[in-house]
N, C-alpha and C positions, 0 to 999 in steps of 0.2 A: 871461887864464888862467881867469877865471871862466867864460868861454864854453867853454873846453876841458873843464873839469871837468863842466860841465853837459852837454856833449855826450857825454863819456865816460860819465857816469851814465846818460844816456838809452840809449846803445848797450848798456850792461851790462843794464839793465832789460829791454830788448826781446830781447836775445839769451839771457837766462836762462830764458825760457819759464815765467814765474811765473804760477801760477793762483791766483786769489783765490776764497775760499769765501764764498758769500753766504747769504742766507736760503733755506731749503728752500721750494720751491713746493708747493702743495697743489692737486690737480686735482679740483674739485667734480663734474665730469661723470662720472668713474669711480665715485665714491661714489653719486651719484644713480642711475646705471645699475645698480649692485649692489643698491640698495634696491628698485628696480623689479623686478628679477629675483626677489628674495626674496618680494615681495608676489605676483607672478604664480605662483611656485612654491607658495605657501601656498594660493592660490585653486584651483590644480590639485589639490593634496592634499585640500582640503576636498571638491571635486567627486568625487574618487576614493572618498573615504570615504562620500559619499552614494550613489555607484553600488554600492559593496560592500553597504551596508545594504539598498538596493533589491533587489539580487540575492539576498541572504539572505531577505528577506521573500517574494520571488517563489518561492524554493525551498521555503520553509515552506508557502506557499499550494498549490503543486503537490503536495507530500507529503500535505497534508490532503485535497485533491481525490482524489488517488490512493487514499488510505485509504478515503474515502467510496465511491469506485467499487468497491473490493474488497469493502466491506461490502455494497453494493447487489447485487453479483454473487452473493455468498454467500447473501443473503436471497432473491434470485430463484431460485437453485438449490434452496434449502430449500423454497420455495413450490412449485416444479415437482415436487419429490419428494413433497411432501404431496398434490399433485393426483394423482400416479400412485397413491399409496396409496388415495386416495378412489375412484379408478376401479376398482382391484382389488376394493375392498370392495363397490362397487356391482354390479359385473358378476360377477367370478369367484367371490367368496365366496358370493354368492347361489346361483350354479349348483352349487357344491360342496355347500352345505347342503341344497339341494332335491333332490339326487341320491338315487335309491332305493338306490344302492349304498353309501351312508354309513349306518352303524349309528346308532341313536338315542343310544347312550352316547358316540359319537365327536363328535356335533354340539356338545356342550358343550365338549369339549376343543379342538376346532377353533376355535370361536367365542372361547374364552378366549385361545388363542395369537394370533389376529388382533387381538383386543381389546388385548392387551399392546403390540403394535406400534403400534396407533393411539394408545393412551394415551401412549406414549413420544413419538410424533410431536406430539401436542398439548402435552405438557410442553416439547418443544423450541421450539414456536412461542411459548408463553407466556414461556419464558426469553429467547428472542430479542427479544420485545417489551420485556421489562424492560431488557435490555442497551442497546437502541437508544434507549429513551425516558427512562431514569432516570440522573440524575447522581449518585445516591447510591452507585453502585458505584465511582466515582472511577477509571475506566479511561482509559488513553490510547487514541487511535484505533488504534494498532498492536495493543495488547492486545485491544481490542474486535474488531478484524478477525481476530485469531488465534483468539479464542473462536468467532466466527461460522464460521470455516473448519473448526474442529473439529466444530461442530454440522452443517455441511454434509456432512462426511465421515460423521458418524453417520446423517444423513438418507439418504445414498446407501446406506449399509449396511442401513438399514431397508428401502429399496426392494428391494435385492438379496435380503434375508431373506424378504420377503413374496412375491417372485417365486419363490423356491426352494420355499417352503411351498405356494404355489398349484400349482406344477408337481408337487410330490410328491403332493398330494391328487388332482390330476387324473390322475396316473399310477395311483394306487390305484383310483380310480373306473374307469379304463380297464381295469385288470387284473381287477377284480371283474366288470365287464361281460363281458369276454372269458371269464372263468371261468364265469359264469352261462350264457353261450351254449354253452360246451363241456358243462357239466353237464346242460343241458336240451335238448340237440339230439335230434332224432328219428333213430333208426337205421333205415334201410331196407336190410335185407340180403336 
């Protein structure tokens, strides 16, 4: 009978599909893999931050170079305009003042009007030198470039103004020359 009970107990135990709960198992490989992924992600993030900083520095450097190039172009244009003023003063003004068709009282007025333009040009060159060489003005490169651009426009205006005055005085000389020929012509009737 003992065997029957033992046999019956065993059959019951196997037929009931009993599951035993044991100790939970912990997989170290998954944890180690996660830590490695986090470390690699941190390295990539650090590298991306360095790349962003490098790109920002490069952008700032390009902006500075661009600003300097703009300043140099403005300075070059102002220098060319001043050269044009000097050429007009050397050639055309001398011809105008030496013309017999310019009255003596006009010589002073003509010389003064041209002198005002030249003085303005010299003031522009002096101011430009101060802007470019002095840190006392505490200007950013953009502000400095803007001021130089304004001076460049003023310089172009001066060249235009002096060309207009030169043309006007040459036209006056031409008109007076023609008037002199008409008034002093010989009549053969």
